ZAKE-79110 format. One line per field, with one value per atom (N, C-alpha, C, CB): residue number from 1; atom name; x, y, z. Coordinates in steps of 0.001 Angstrom, whole numbers, plus 500000, padded with zeros to 6 digits. Glycine has a CB too. Layout:
BEGIN
pos (NUM / ...) $
site (CA / ...) $
u (X / ...) $
v (Y / ...) $
w (Z / ...) $
//
This chain:
BEGIN
pos (1 / 1 / 1 / 1 / 2 / 2 / 2 / 2 / 3 / 3 / 3 / 3 / 4 / 4 / 4 / 4 / 5 / 5 / 5 / 5 / 6 / 6 / 6 / 6 / 7 / 7 / 7 / 7 / 8 / 8 / 8 / 8 / 9 / 9 / 9 / 9 / 10 / 10 / 10 / 10 / 11 / 11 / 11 / 11 / 12 / 12 / 12 / 12 / 13 / 13 / 13 / 13 / 14 / 14 / 14 / 14 / 15 / 15 / 15 / 15 / 16 / 16 / 16 / 16 / 17 / 17 / 17 / 17 / 18 / 18 / 18 / 18 / 19 / 19 / 19 / 19 / 20 / 20 / 20 / 20 / 21 / 21 / 21 / 21 / 22 / 22 / 22 / 22 / 23 / 23 / 23 / 23 / 24 / 24 / 24 / 24 / 25 / 25 / 25 / 25 / 26 / 26 / 26 / 26 / 27 / 27 / 27 / 27 / 28 / 28 / 28 / 28 / 29 / 29 / 29 / 29 / 30 / 30 / 30 / 30 / 31 / 31 / 31 / 31 / 32 / 32 / 32 / 32 / 33 / 33 / 33 / 33 / 34 / 34 / 34 / 34 / 35 / 35 / 35 / 35 / 36 / 36 / 36 / 36 / 37 / 37 / 37 / 37 / 38 / 38 / 38 / 38 / 39 / 39 / 39 / 39 / 40 / 40 / 40 / 40 / 41 / 41 / 41 / 41 / 42 / 42 / 42 / 42 / 43 / 43 / 43 / 43 / 44 / 44 / 44 / 44 / 45 / 45 / 45 / 45 / 46 / 46 / 46 / 46 / 47 / 47 / 47 / 47 / 48 / 48 / 48 / 48 / 49 / 49 / 49 / 49 / 50 / 50 / 50 / 50 / 51 / 51 / 51 / 51 / 52 / 52 / 52 / 52 / 53 / 53 / 53 / 53 / 54 / 54 / 54 / 54 / 55 / 55 / 55 / 55 / 56 / 56 / 56 / 56 / 57 / 57 / 57 / 57 / 58 / 58 / 58 / 58 / 59 / 59 / 59 / 59 / 60 / 60 / 60 / 60 / 61 / 61 / 61 / 61 / 62 / 62 / 62 / 62 / 63 / 63 / 63 / 63 / 64 / 64 / 64 / 64 / 65 / 65 / 65 / 65 / 66 / 66 / 66 / 66 / 67 / 67 / 67 / 67) $
site (N / CA / C / CB / N / CA / C / CB / N / CA / C / CB / N / CA / C / CB / N / CA / C / CB / N / CA / C / CB / N / CA / C / CB / N / CA / C / CB / N / CA / C / CB / N / CA / C / CB / N / CA / C / CB / N / CA / C / CB / N / CA / C / CB / N / CA / C / CB / N / CA / C / CB / N / CA / C / CB / N / CA / C / CB / N / CA / C / CB / N / CA / C / CB / N / CA / C / CB / N / CA / C / CB / N / CA / C / CB / N / CA / C / CB / N / CA / C / CB / N / CA / C / CB / N / CA / C / CB / N / CA / C / CB / N / CA / C / CB / N / CA / C / CB / N / CA / C / CB / N / CA / C / CB / N / CA / C / CB / N / CA / C / CB / N / CA / C / CB / N / CA / C / CB / N / CA / C / CB / N / CA / C / CB / N / CA / C / CB / N / CA / C / CB / N / CA / C / CB / N / CA / C / CB / N / CA / C / CB / N / CA / C / CB / N / CA / C / CB / N / CA / C / CB / N / CA / C / CB / N / CA / C / CB / N / CA / C / CB / N / CA / C / CB / N / CA / C / CB / N / CA / C / CB / N / CA / C / CB / N / CA / C / CB / N / CA / C / CB / N / CA / C / CB / N / CA / C / CB / N / CA / C / CB / N / CA / C / CB / N / CA / C / CB / N / CA / C / CB / N / CA / C / CB / N / CA / C / CB / N / CA / C / CB / N / CA / C / CB / N / CA / C / CB / N / CA / C / CB / N / CA / C / CB) $
u (917803 / 918143 / 918843 / 918894 / 919091 / 919497 / 920855 / 919043 / 921716 / 923009 / 923472 / 923354 / 924135 / 924242 / 925904 / 923417 / 926275 / 927551 / 928746 / 927832 / 928406 / 929193 / 929579 / 928736 / 930770 / 931150 / 932423 / 929718 / 932257 / 932963 / 932737 / 933183 / 931526 / 931142 / 931336 / 929996 / 931473 / 932017 / 931033 / 932409 / 931591 / 931062 / 929905 / 931968 / 928739 / 927861 / 927986 / 926954 / 927443 / 927829 / 927485 / 927288 / 928315 / 928190 / 927102 / 929231 / 926607 / 925059 / 923863 / 924698 / 924110 / 922726 / 922171 / 923021 / 920747 / 919847 / 918851 / 919363 / 918790 / 917940 / 916983 / 918427 / 915789 / 914946 / 913736 / 914444 / 913077 / 912623 / 910771 / 913897 / 910079 / 908808 / 907932 / 908252 / 906735 / 906026 / 904599 / 906044 / 903798 / 902923 / 902051 / 903208 / 901172 / 899898 / 899257 / 898917 / 898730 / 897789 / 898704 / 897504 / 899789 / 900409 / 901203 / 901264 / 901284 / 901782 / 903517 / 900895 / 903886 / 905786 / 906023 / 906296 / 907540 / 908164 / 909040 / 909282 / 908744 / 909486 / 910876 / 908240 / 911819 / 913259 / 913774 / 914295 / 913587 / 914250 / 915519 / 913936 / 916362 / 917828 / 917407 / 919543 / 917722 / 917477 / 918884 / 916144 / 919364 / 920176 / 919265 / 920861 / 919476 / 918738 / 916995 / 919060 / 916533 / 915287 / 914941 / 914739 / 916095 / 916013 / 916206 / 916748 / 915576 / 915740 / 917027 / 914467 / 918253 / 919299 / 919194 / 920054 / 918082 / 917817 / 916480 / 918603 / 916093 / 914378 / 914236 / 913560 / 912618 / 912706 / 912452 / 911900 / 912987 / 912902 / 911926 / 914191 / 910810 / 909638 / 910192 / 908720 / 910343 / 910639 / 910158 / 911439 / 909765 / 908902 / 909614 / 908398 / 908598 / 909477 / 910899 / 908913 / 911030 / 911812 / 913089 / 911509 / 913035 / 913773 / 914093 / 913188 / 913276 / 913581 / 914507 / 911651 / 914267 / 914743 / 916273 / 914098 / 916704 / 918160 / 918824 / 918416 / 918139 / 918750 / 919096 / 918073 / 918075 / 917977 / 919428 / 916487 / 919458 / 920576 / 922054 / 920326 / 922295 / 923381 / 923417 / 923112 / 922587 / 923130 / 923880 / 921634 / 922971 / 923805 / 924783 / 923186 / 925061 / 926522 / 927544 / 926514 / 927221 / 928154 / 927918 / 927658 / 927366 / 927785 / 928101 / 927240 / 928433 / 929186 / 930619 / 928680 / 930657 / 932047 / 932773 / 932256 / 931717 / 932950 / 932786 / 932468 / 932093 / 932529 / 934267 / 931166 / 934461 / 935785 / 936745 / 935948) $
v (727002 / 726577 / 727667 / 725398 / 727409 / 728360 / 728473 / 728016 / 729102 / 729254 / 729328 / 730494 / 728751 / 729097 / 729118 / 727792 / 730405 / 730778 / 730818 / 730196 / 730899 / 731198 / 732682 / 730536 / 732632 / 734001 / 734992 / 734707 / 735716 / 736486 / 737098 / 737240 / 736632 / 736959 / 736225 / 737139 / 736658 / 736234 / 735567 / 737146 / 734599 / 733446 / 733598 / 733020 / 733005 / 733403 / 733373 / 732863 / 734218 / 734213 / 732854 / 735356 / 732908 / 731467 / 731202 / 730990 / 732443 / 732043 / 732179 / 733177 / 731753 / 732089 / 730541 / 732358 / 730671 / 729500 / 729536 / 729103 / 728237 / 728131 / 727446 / 727634 / 727644 / 726661 / 726836 / 726778 / 725896 / 725548 / 724985 / 724141 / 725846 / 725459 / 725489 / 726548 / 724333 / 724261 / 724882 / 722887 / 725388 / 726039 / 725590 / 727316 / 724751 / 723954 / 724963 / 723168 / 725893 / 727085 / 727147 / 729022 / 727965 / 727954 / 726877 / 728960 / 725936 / 724765 / 724825 / 724093 / 725535 / 726278 / 725795 / 728265 / 726028 / 725610 / 727137 / 723848 / 727506 / 729034 / 728642 / 730873 / 729457 / 729340 / 730710 / 729056 / 730342 / 731680 / 731842 / 731445 / 732714 / 732374 / 733686 / 732583 / 733335 / 734124 / 734114 / 733786 / 735659 / 735935 / 735854 / 737213 / 735482 / 735638 / 735224 / 737357 / 736508 / 736786 / 737683 / 737131 / 738196 / 738819 / 738123 / 739726 / 738510 / 737893 / 738428 / 738164 / 737631 / 737887 / 738168 / 736936 / 737222 / 737687 / 737628 / 737020 / 737900 / 737801 / 736303 / 738827 / 735853 / 734630 / 734355 / 733987 / 732928 / 732352 / 731445 / 731640 / 731208 / 730570 / 729849 / 731367 / 728390 / 727597 / 726643 / 727343 / 725995 / 724972 / 723685 / 725063 / 722723 / 721092 / 720467 / 720121 / 721253 / 720780 / 721472 / 721028 / 722744 / 723697 / 723614 / 724781 / 723129 / 722500 / 721050 / 721928 / 720099 / 719427 / 719527 / 719164 / 720706 / 720685 / 721415 / 721807 / 722345 / 722792 / 722036 / 723399 / 721052 / 719920 / 719449 / 718693 / 718448 / 718113 / 718389 / 718333 / 719977 / 721014 / 720950 / 722526 / 721273 / 721084 / 719648 / 721091 / 718358 / 716815 / 716852 / 715399 / 717286 / 717283 / 718018 / 718162 / 719310 / 720430 / 719523 / 722266 / 718897 / 718450 / 717310 / 718679 / 716243 / 715280 / 715717 / 714847 / 716483 / 716734 / 717486 / 717369 / 718221 / 718581 / 717270 / 720099 / 716494 / 715131 / 714333 / 714239 / 714655 / 714238 / 714839 / 714519) $
w (429245 / 430441 / 431146 / 430349 / 432536 / 433586 / 433621 / 434890 / 433791 / 433837 / 435435 / 432983 / 436017 / 437559 / 437598 / 438748 / 438525 / 438657 / 437742 / 439456 / 436513 / 435608 / 435098 / 434756 / 434383 / 434043 / 435000 / 434128 / 435007 / 435812 / 437129 / 435205 / 437265 / 438716 / 439778 / 438838 / 441213 / 442489 / 442680 / 443564 / 443573 / 444381 / 445139 / 445255 / 445472 / 446286 / 447700 / 445996 / 448576 / 449774 / 450534 / 450351 / 451724 / 452116 / 452812 / 452856 / 453283 / 454216 / 453346 / 455617 / 451725 / 450742 / 451288 / 448531 / 451283 / 451106 / 450362 / 452107 / 449100 / 448036 / 448469 / 446916 / 447845 / 448085 / 446859 / 449663 / 446841 / 445583 / 446172 / 444777 / 445423 / 445977 / 444570 / 447272 / 444661 / 443646 / 444016 / 443184 / 442568 / 442856 / 441841 / 443009 / 442159 / 441586 / 441010 / 442618 / 441428 / 440174 / 439035 / 440747 / 439229 / 437736 / 437013 / 437662 / 437836 / 437714 / 437380 / 436623 / 438080 / 437879 / 439032 / 437779 / 439012 / 440395 / 440417 / 440400 / 442211 / 441869 / 442987 / 442478 / 442629 / 443180 / 443999 / 441865 / 445099 / 446413 / 446576 / 447999 / 446280 / 446842 / 447981 / 445508 / 449536 / 450340 / 451271 / 450938 / 451935 / 452675 / 454125 / 452204 / 455142 / 456234 / 455539 / 456894 / 455950 / 455580 / 454552 / 456522 / 453445 / 452432 / 451122 / 452601 / 450245 / 448937 / 448209 / 448073 / 448049 / 447337 / 445858 / 447547 / 445385 / 444028 / 443409 / 443221 / 442547 / 442439 / 442157 / 441041 / 442419 / 442254 / 440822 / 443128 / 440666 / 439124 / 439110 / 438539 / 438207 / 437425 / 436669 / 436690 / 437198 / 436258 / 435932 / 436287 / 434619 / 434343 / 434618 / 432966 / 434323 / 434676 / 434502 / 433939 / 433056 / 432357 / 433171 / 430851 / 433197 / 433853 / 435294 / 433660 / 435988 / 437696 / 437262 / 438821 / 436377 / 436126 / 435939 / 435457 / 435284 / 434741 / 436294 / 432965 / 436756 / 438249 / 438938 / 439084 / 439464 / 440494 / 439936 / 440399 / 438697 / 438094 / 438155 / 437250 / 437819 / 438136 / 439550 / 437614 / 440452 / 442156 / 442414 / 443357 / 442010 / 442379 / 441744 / 442033 / 440540 / 439868 / 440899 / 438302 / 441166 / 442004 / 443094 / 442229 / 444203 / 445203 / 445407 / 445856 / 444063 / 443604 / 443530 / 442387 / 442894 / 442822 / 443896 / 441699 / 444695 / 446184 / 446825 / 447591 / 447148 / 447536 / 446916 / 446915 / 446015 / 445379 / 446010 / 443982) $
//
């Protein structure tokens, strides 16, 4: 499972853009984190179950922000 924003690390920059693309050749999802045109972190290759865990975590984070 992938851990996001846990530990003593600082928060991500406000202009960070996360995108996820599906690669049908490898049957994996690729997560990119960019600031402008530059990669902020190396791409993450996710299985379907990892992809679902990331999406669930993002939905939880967004729901708590709304409260």
